[in-house]
ZAGU-852925 format. One record per residue (C-alpha): x, y, z; residue in three letters. Coordinates in steps of 0.5 Angstrom, whole numbers, plus 500, padded with zeros to 3 digits. Example, Ala and Ser with C-alpha at 12.3 -4.5 7.8 and 13.67 -1.06 7.14 Angstrom:
<atoms>
525491516ALA 527498514SER 
</atoms>
This chain:
<atoms>
630217249MET 624213249CYS 620212255PRO 620204258LEU 613206261ALA 607205257HIS 602210256PRO 596209261ALA 591209256GLN 595202252ASP 593196255PRO 598191259PRO 602187255LEU 601180255LEU 607175256PRO 607173248SER 608180247GLN 615180250LEU 618177244SER 615181239LEU 621186239ASP 627183242PRO 633188239SER 630194241GLY 633198247PRO 626201248GLU 619198247TRP 614204246ASP 616211244CYS 611217243PRO 609218236LEU 611226236GLY 618224239SER 624226234LYS 630223238ASP 629216238LEU 634211241GLU 640210237GLU 643203237GLU 651206239GLY 657208235PRO 658201231TRP 650202229GLY 651209226GLY 651213233GLY 656219234SER 659223240GLY 663221246LEU 662214249PRO 659213256PRO 664214262THR 665211269GLY 662204266CYS 667199267PHE 669198274PRO 676195274GLY 684195276SER 687194269TRP 692198266ARG 690205263GLN 697206260ASP 697202254VAL 699204246GLY 692205243LEU 695210238ASP 696207231CYS 703210228LYS 702214222GLY 694214223SER 693219229PRO 685219232GLU 682225234GLY 680226241ALA 672223240GLU 675217236ALA 681216241ARG 675216247ALA 672211243TRP 678206243SER 679207250VAL 672205251TYR 672199247TYR 679197250TYR 676198257SER 669194255LEU 674188253LEU 678188260GLN 671188263SER 669182258CYS 675178260LEU 675180267GLN 668177268GLN 670171264ALA 675170269GLY 680171264LEU 687175264PRO 688182263GLU 691184256THR 698184255GLN 701190251ASP 707188247ARG 706194242SER 713196244GLN 716190240VAL 712190233PRO 710183230ARG 714181224THR 710175222GLY 710172214CYS 706178210PRO 701174205GLY 703167207ALA 699167214GLU 691167216VAL 689173219THR 682173221LEU 680180223CYS 674183227VAL 672190227LEU 667191233GLY 664191240SER 668186244PRO 662184248SER 658182242THR 664178238PHE 667176244LEU 665168243PRO 668169236VAL 674172239LEU 675167244LEU 674161240GLU 678164234GLY 684164239GLY 683156240VAL 682154233GLN 688159230SER 692162236PRO 695168234GLY 691169228ASN 684172231MET 685180231LEU 680185234LEU 681192232CYS 678197237LEU 678203231SER 677203224PRO 684207224ALA 688201226TRP 686198219LEU 688201212MET 685199205LYS 690199199VAL 689198192PRO 689191190ALA 694190183PRO 690186177GLY 683187181GLN 680194179PRO 675196184GLY 677192189GLU 682193196ALA 687189200ALA 685190208LEU 692191212LEU 692191219VAL 697195223SER 695194230LYS 690189234ALA 688185240VAL 691178238SER 687172242PHE 691166244HIS 688159247PRO 686160254GLY 683167253GLY 690170253LEU 690177249THR 696181247PHE 695188244LEU 700188238ASP 703192232ASP 705189226PHE 710191221VAL 709190216PRO 702190217PRO 698183216ARG 694182210ARG 687180213ALA 684174210THR 677174213TYR 673181215PHE 668181220LEU 665188222ALA 659191226GLY 656195221LEU 652202220GLY 650207215LEU 650213220GLY 655218222PRO 661215226GLY 664208227ARG 659204223GLY 659208217ARG 667207217GLU 667200218ALA 662199212ALA 666203208GLU 672198210LEU 668192209ALA 666194202ARG 669191195ASP 675187199LEU 679182196THR 679178202CYS 672174204PRO 668178209THR 662176213GLY 658182213ALA 657188209SER 652194209ALA 649192203GLU 647185206LEU 645188213ALA 641193209ARG 637187207LEU 637183213LEU 635189218GLU 628190213ASP 623186217ARG 618186211LEU 623183207LEU 625178211THR 619176213ARG 617175206GLN 623171204LEU 623166210LEU 615165209ALA 616164201GLN 623161201GLN 624158207GLY 617156209GLY 618159216VAL 612161220ALA 612169221VAL 607173225PRO 601175221GLU 602181218THR 599187214LEU 605192211ALA 604199208PHE 610200204THR 612207200TYR 616205194LYS 618198196PRO 625196194PRO 625191187GLY 626185192LEU 619186195LEU 616188188ARG 611183185GLY 612176186GLY 608171189ASP 604172195ALA 607170202SER 603166207PRO 601170213GLY 603177209LEU 599182206ARG 603187202LEU 600194200VAL 604199196GLU 603206197LEU 604211191SER 605217196GLY 604218204LYS 599223204GLU 591222202GLY 591215204GLN 586215210GLU 581211206THR 585205203LEU 589205210VAL 582204214LYS 580199209GLU 586194209GLU 586195217VAL 579193218GLU 580187213ALA 586185217PHE 583186224LEU 577182222ARG 581176218SER 580169220GLU 587168220ALA 588172226LEU 584167230GLY 584168237ASP 589174237ILE 587179241LEU 592185240GLN 596188234VAL 603191234ALA 604197230VAL 611199228LYS 616201223LEU 620197218SER 627199214GLY 634200215TRP 634207218ARG 629204224TRP 634199226ARG 635199234GLY 630205234ARG 623203236GLN 616207234ALA 612201236LEU 605202239ARG 600196242LEU 593196241HIS 587191242PRO 585188236ARG 578191237VAL 580198236GLU 580199229LEU 580207230GLY 586207234ALA 590202230VAL 589207223VAL 591213227ASP 597210229THR 599207222VAL 597214219LEU 602218224ALA 607213222LEU 607214215LEU 609221215GLU 615218218LYS 617214212LEU 622215207GLU 623211200GLU 623203201GLU 620203208GLU 614200211SER 609201217VAL 607194219LEU 601192223VAL 602185226GLU 599179230ALA 601179238VAL 600172239TYR 597170246PRO 601167251PRO 603159251VAL 599156257GLN 604150259LEU 602145264PRO 605147270CYS 605141276SER 605146281ASP 598149279GLY 597156276PRO 602161279SER 599167283PRO 603172278GLY 603175271PRO 606168268GLY 613167265LEU 615169258ALA 620166253VAL 624168248ARG 628163243ILE 634166240CYS 638161235ALA 645162232VAL 646158225VAL 652158221CYS 654157214ARG 658151213THR 662147208GLN 658147202GLY 653153204ASP 650149209ARG 646152214PRO 648149221LEU 645151228LEU 650152233SER 646154239LYS 640156242VAL 639161248VAL 633163251CYS 631169255GLY 625168261VAL 622174264GLY 615177267ARG 610176263GLY 607183264ASP 614187262ARG 618187256PRO 623182255LEU 629184251GLN 636181249HIS 639185255HIS 634185260ASN 634178261SER 639172263LEU 641167258PRO 639160259ARG 638153255THR 632152252LEU 631146257GLU 631150263VAL 627156260ALA 622151258LEU 622147265ALA 621154268GLN 615155264CYS 612148266GLY 615144260LEU 620138262GLY 617132259GLU 624130255GLU 621128248ALA 616134248GLN 623139249VAL 627135244ALA 621136239ALA 621144240VAL 629144239ARG 628140233GLN 623145230ARG 627151232VAL 633148229LYS 629146222ALA 626154222ALA 633157224ALA 637153218GLU 631154213ALA 632162215ALA 639162213LEU 638157207ALA 633162205ALA 638168206VAL 643164202LEU 639163196ALA 637170196LEU 644172196GLU 646167191ALA 641171186GLY 645178188LEU 650181184SER 657183187ALA 655190187GLU 648189191GLN 652184196ARG 658190197GLY 663186194GLY 665180190ARG 667176197ARG 661179201ALA 657173204HIS 653172210THR 656167214ASP 652167221PHE 645169223LEU 641170229GLY 634168229VAL 629171234ASP 623166235PHE 616167239ALA 613160242LEU 606159239THR 601153240ALA 598153234ALA 593147233GLY 596145239GLY 603144237VAL 609148240LEU 611152234THR 617157233PRO 615164230VAL 621168227ALA 620175229LEU 626178226GLU 633176224LEU 640179227ASN 647177228GLY 651180234GLY 645180239LEU 644173239CYS 651171238LEU 652176245GLU 647172248ALA 650165247CYS 657168249GLY 653170256ALA 651163257LEU 657160255GLU 660165260GLY 656162266LEU 662156267TRP 668161266ALA 669162273ALA 672156277PRO 669151280ARG 662154278LEU 660147274GLY 661143268PRO 664146262ALA 660149256ALA 658144250ASP 661146243ASP 662154243ALA 656157239ALA 662161235ALA 665154233ALA 662153226PRO 663160224LEU 670160226VAL 671154222GLU 668157216THR 673164217MET 678159217LEU 676155211ARG 675162207ARG 681164209SER 685158206ALA 681159199ARG 683167200CYS 691165200LEU 691160195MET 687164190GLU 691164183GLY 697160186LYS 701156180GLN 702149182LEU 705143178LEU 701137179VAL 705130178VAL 701124175GLY 693125173ALA 691119177GLY 685115175GLY 677116176VAL 677116183SER 682122183LYS 677126178LYS 675131184PHE 682134184VAL 681138178TRP 673140180GLU 676142187ALA 682147183ALA 677150179ARG 673151185ASP 679154189TYR 682158183GLY 688154183LEU 691154176GLN 693147175LEU 693146168VAL 695152165GLN 701148162THR 701140160PHE 707137160ILE 707130157HIS 712126160PHE 713118161ASP 714117168MET 712110169THR 719107170GLU 720110177HIS 727107178ARG 729112174ARG 726118178ASP 732122179GLU 734122172GLU 726124170ASN 726129176ALA 732133173ARG 729133166LEU 722135168LEU 726141172ALA 729143165GLU 722143162LEU 719147167VAL 725152167ARG 725152159ALA 717154159ARG 718159164GLY 713157169LEU 713160176LYS 711155181LEU 708156188ASP 708149189GLY 708142186CYS 705136189PHE 702129187SER 696125190TYR 698119186TRP 702113189ASP 707112184ASP 709119183CYS 710121190LEU 718120190VAL 719123183LEU 715129186THR 719130192ALA 725129187LEU 723135183LEU 721139189CYS 729139191GLN 731140184GLU 726147184LEU 727149191GLY 720148192LEU 717145199PRO 716138200CYS 718132205SER 725130203SER 726124197PRO 729120203ALA 723120207ALA 719119201MET 723113199ARG 723110206LEU 715111207ALA 714108200LYS 717101201GLN 714098206LYS 719093208SER 724099209LEU 719103213THR 718097218GLN 725095219LEU 727103220HIS 722104225LEU 724098229LEU 731101230ARG 728108232HIS 728106239HIS 728113242GLY 729118246PRO 724121246PRO 719115248TRP 714112246PRO 719111241ALA 716109234PRO 719102234SER 713100239LEU 709100233HIS 713097228ALA 712090226VAL 717085224PRO 718083217CYS 723081211CYS 723084204PRO 722078199LEU 726079192GLU 727071191SER 725064193GLU 731064197ALA 729070201ASP 722067202VAL 725061205GLU 729065209ARG 723069211ALA 719064214VAL 724062219HIS 725069221GLN 717072221VAL 712068226PRO 707065222LEU 701066220PRO 704072216GLY 701077211VAL 705077204MET 704084200LYS 707088194LEU 713092197GLU 710098193PHE 703096192GLY 696100193ALA 689098194GLY 691091197ALA 692088191VAL 696082192GLY 695082199VAL 694075202ARG 694072209LEU 699066209VAL 699060214GLU 705056213ASP 711056209ALA 708052202PRO 703058202GLN 708063202CYS 712060197HIS 706059193GLU 703066193HIS 710069192PHE 710065185SER 703067183ARG 705074184ILE 712074180THR 708070175ARG 702075174ASP 704081176LEU 710083173GLN 710090171GLY 705096170GLU 701094164ALA 699088168ASP 695092173HIS 696100172PRO 696104178GLY 698100184ILE 706101184GLY 708096179LEU 713101176GLY 717100182TRP 718093180GLY 714087184ASN 718085189ALA 714083196MET 715083204LEU 712078209LEU 710081215MET 708078222GLU 700078222PHE 697082228VAL 690081231GLU 686087232GLY 681092229THR 684096223GLU 684104223HIS 686109218ASP 689116221VAL 689122216ASP 694127218LEU 696134216VAL 703136218LEU 707142217PHE 714144219GLY 713137223GLY 707139227ARG 701136228LEU 695140225LEU 689136224ALA 688128225ALA 682124223PHE 681117225VAL 676112222SER 674105223ASP 675099218ASN 670093218GLY 673085218PRO 676083211THR 674077207ARG 680073209LEU 685070206PRO 684077202GLY 685084205PHE 681088200THR 677093205GLU 670091206THR 667097210ALA 668103214ALA 665108219CYS 667115221MET 668118226PRO 672113230THR 668109235GLY 674108239LEU 674110246ALA 678117247PRO 684115250GLU 685109244GLN 683115239GLU 689118242ALA 694113242GLN 692112235MET 693119233VAL 700119237GLN 702112234ALA 701115227ALA 704122228PHE 710118231ARG 711113225CYS 711119220CYS 716123224LEU 720117225GLY 721116217CYS 722124216GLY 715126214LEU 715133216LEU 710136211ASP 704134208GLY 698130208VAL 699122210PHE 695116211ASN 697111216VAL 694105217GLU 694101223LEU 691096228LYS 689097235LEU 692090238THR 691089246GLY 698092246ALA 697098243GLY 697101236PRO 701097231ARG 703100224LEU 700096217ILE 703102212GLU 704109211ILE 702112205ASN 705119204PRO 699122201ARG 692124203MET 688118204GLY 685115198GLY 678112196PHE 672115200TYR 676119205LEU 677126203ARG 670126201ASP 668123208TRP 672128212ILE 670134208LEU 663132209GLU 663131216LEU 668135219TYR 668141213GLY 676140212VAL 678139205ASP 685135205LEU 686137198LEU 686144200LEU 691142206ALA 695138201ALA 696144196VAL 697149202MET 703145204VAL 706144197ALA 706152197CYS 709153204GLY 703156207LEU 701153214ARG 694150212PRO 688154215ALA 685149220LEU 681148226PRO 685145232THR 679141234ARG 675139228PRO 668137230ARG 664131226ALA 657133224ARG 654126224GLY 656119222HIS 658116216LEU 658108215VAL 660105208GLY 661098205VAL 665097199MET 662094192CYS 666089189LEU 665087181VAL 667080183SER 661079188GLN 657084185HIS 656084178LEU 649082177GLN 647088182ALA 651093179LEU 648092173SER 641092175SER 638094182THR 645097184ALA 647100177SER 651107177ARG 645111175GLU 641108180THR 646109186LEU 648116183GLN 640118183ALA 640116190LEU 646120192HIS 643126189ASP 637125193ARG 641125199GLY 639118201LEU 647115200LEU 654118199ARG 657114193LEU 664114191ASN 666111185LEU 673108184LEU 673104178GLU 670106171GLU 668100168ALA 665093171LEU 671089169VAL 672082174PRO 679080175GLY 683076180GLU 687082183TYR 681087184GLU 680094187GLU 673096190PRO 669098184TYR 665104189CYS 664106196SER 656106198VAL 655110205ALA 649112209CYS 649118214ALA 646119221GLY 646122228PRO 649116231SER 653110228PRO 648105230THR 642109226GLU 648110219ALA 649102220ARG 642101220LEU 640105214ARG 646102210LEU 644095212LEU 637096210GLY 639099203LEU 644094201CYS 639089203GLN 634092198GLY 639094193LEU 642087192GLY 649089195ILE 648084201ASP 648077200GLY 651070203PRO 657071200SER 658078202TYR 655079209PRO 654086210VAL 651085217ALA 658082219HIS 662087216PHE 659092219LEU 659088226SER 665092229HIS 661099228PHE 656097234LYS 
</atoms>
């Protein structure tokens, strides 16, 4: 064991020193010590666990043995230890004891369900486990022993294996947990483990994580890189521009990643050819380092070892900067301990940050602060800071993760005398930028590694803990990255969130630190489940749907292995065409997992084809009901319940129109003003506000003359005919609700707001996401959309529902029985990390989409539509496609192209959507307004400020 006390000859620690090495259990070890402190069994230790650690009254007679994989006495003791640790964690969090239901094995749906598997210490991973139980109930599994898992060779994937779970603790909402057996075993779709290279469970976990077919959030190979302080400091300084301590490193046969390359700010790397006979070189280098101007007013330096072998084991000495001989002797002594690819570091110990204190200086040693940040990989491999936790302690004692109570950054800084809101916000922003830059640098490093170097094709770092010290460089409080870790920072965040677990102790905590990580686990699981699936896509769509083919390649879907040319433009023959297409599929021997369409015209045909082939889909009757707008409203008007509230509350009176006689009858049945539109139309083409009977007759005549068939305006539903309807015009704000349904259950909903249209037309002008509605109003919109879908029999799929929020509540405009068009899929993916396309194809394959139960928006988007009739000059010059694309590539706007050519016409759809992002809708709106004014999109005939006025 390494003693906690420092030798008498060493000077006392300064406050800032306490942040230097937060992960280690000890701070100073005699150089002659042989038995250094180990991290624990998951980090490579062996032997029996400690006993009597967890006072509690939970049951001990639970079924921890895994049938078919008996454990030895030592392994069994560790399983009991970790089960007791889990119960202790649950107890302290105010959560119920785990229920043992292993006597009745779970059957499940092997290969068709999300299975998020964690192997490791319950105290480390508890935040992930609890959040997983909320976001994906019953699918977050904790394995307490490697014996509960088994690798089996993957057919058709040489060198890779599937990971099967035979036993686990499953997590559910409300912190409910169950000890379950699985027969047959569940197949992991994501694996996250505590790792180590030494004997014991850490090595077993590392072997289990290697070369899996499912995504893994860590591997021994990646952990070996990230636990090397020298390598990570060079990486952060060179690639991330993150401040690191001034460091002199002596490295023995350094790894390839450290050889050569550019010099790193603050790092001096000295490569040694051997460990002996280096006295002269070491003295020269240390002397130059200690006299370097870069050290500024540094008074002390620390000498420590770096490399995977030293993870969780510390050999560290602190010396005054002026004691050259002592520093040299320590370096030479540590050199004897080095193995290949290891290093001895001499690093700056920063003086304590002197923060102003309103109460004057305290008589004690002052306070030291350690900042710990958890950052997660999100959609598009973008880092996102999820939580910051601080430790505060006496300035003359070691400050580690496990010997300080966690608190927020605001509270920690206030305790040290910094309470000014703007300064605290500035520190938080610097920590956020540095932490996200650290993960970005790690992801960039991984992108250049081979699958073997990463520990498998699916191995990637999905979250990172970054420990910072706070310095006052140049009078600016600056975070300095000390090291990277995963579990310790995550555990600290969980401890902070646990403050509010017990009843009546205070407000609920903010977003869970593990929320973005669990979302990533679900997203990667969905890709895993869908890889290699064979899908038939009905209808290729236009330029606005090109993303489908790009996404299919990214997800590993097989959409275009076979091309079937078939004329589907006459949709009144869909039943006959479905039978013919089914025969063609069978004749070609296609083995399909699913069939779907994202093109309005082909939705009923797709449902009929799925029925013919026995593939999952909402019924053809439901699709017909939703496709024909008057039929939708009239059906729902008759749907009075129970249950209540019934869909009839949201339906709007209307009349179908096929002749002038129908128009004459309708004007006496539907209150005017009203809205006339095509029965099967799309894109608001031909939709118009009509004030009186003459306007109704005039518009009906114009549409029946101009839009007679598909050739007159392709892609808006004229293959179904040009019948129309007249419906009551309802006042209110317009909104889109995009829903994901599976088995009649609502899995996800996303609400966006639309700006006022240019009456008497209804072409969309502007939009905002997420909605600015009050939470109760948003919930009303979601429930109205959900009830309307269920009322039409739409039980499985991704649907777009357009509604207006009136004084009397939500009113239905129409249901689009496919995912939202225009920009909606892109915006939802950008803001929430949820891909509606992936959800749609999973439903089409009969798989429950892997979605978080409560997606959180990562910002705000406000956009405006560009029309050729209004913006032809700008779109040909200041706002050309090339200009807009360049601004999109620079991140200054978000461009969604909806049409290919600049062709004006009387019946037009938007050419493109241009949007700006911001941390608030106001900031996004102001950015967009300025951009539109500069590009020439804003003008007297197209007042962008007016269209954005609803988003204030």
